[in-house]
N, C-alpha and C positions, 0 to 999 in steps of 0.2 A: 300518164299515157292511156290509151284506149284500154277498156276492159276486156274481156274475152269473148263480148257478143258483138257481134256486129252485123249489118245487115246490107244487103247489095242488090240492087235491080239493074237491068241492062234497058238503056234507052231506046228509043225507036230506032236510032242509027246503028245500034248493037254495042255502045260505049256503055262501060260500067259506071254505076253511081254508087257510092257508098256512104252510109251513115252510121256513125259509131259515137260513142260518149264515154264520160268519166264522170266524177261526182262534182264536176265544176262547168261541164260545158257538153253541147252535142254540135257533132261537126258533121258537115256535108261537103264528100269528096268527089270532085268529077275529073276525069280523065280528059285530057286535053289531045289535040290531034298528033301533037309531036310527042306523044307519051307521057309527059309530065302530069302532075295532079295540081289540082286547086283546091284547097282546103278553106271552107267558108264556117266559121263558128255562126250556127242559127240558133241555139239556146245558150243563155249564160246562166248559173245558178244564182239565186238568190241568197236567202239567209239559210236556206236548207239545202243539203246536197241531192243530186240527182242519182235516181237509180241505176242499174247497169242495163236495163231494158230499153233499147230503143228499135222500134218498128218503122218501117215507111214503104210506100208504094208510089210508084209515078203514075199520073193521069194520062190521059189520051194526048195530051200536049206536051208530055214529059216534065210535069210540075210536080215537085216532089210534095207528098202529106206525109205527117209523121205523127207518132205517138211516143211520148216518153213518160217517166215517172219521176216525182219529186219525193224524196223520204220525208214523212213527218214524224215518224217513229222507228227507230232502228230495231228494237227488239220487244215484241215481236214486230216483225217488219209490216209498217203502214206507211200508206203514202196517196198522192194524188196523181191521176193519170190525166195527161194533157193531149189534145190534138192541135195540129198546126199545118200550116203550109210555109214554104221559105218564100214563096212568091217568085217564083221561076228560078 
């Protein structure tokens, strides 16, 4: 399930957009006009787990841009920060 850290933004139409992750994936959740949610996996972990932190922002076209963390060493914590976009 999702960890304690989630990121939320409001699209230009006021609809909430949420990005959250666990050690296996990062998910982008969008709220539909009928009140339901659509969850889309935007990152899937490879051989190494993902960290807890996921951040994102919407650009002027409501396209999400995100950063997330891949753990390379658990103690002390080390890893790689990635940037990407979901493509819309």
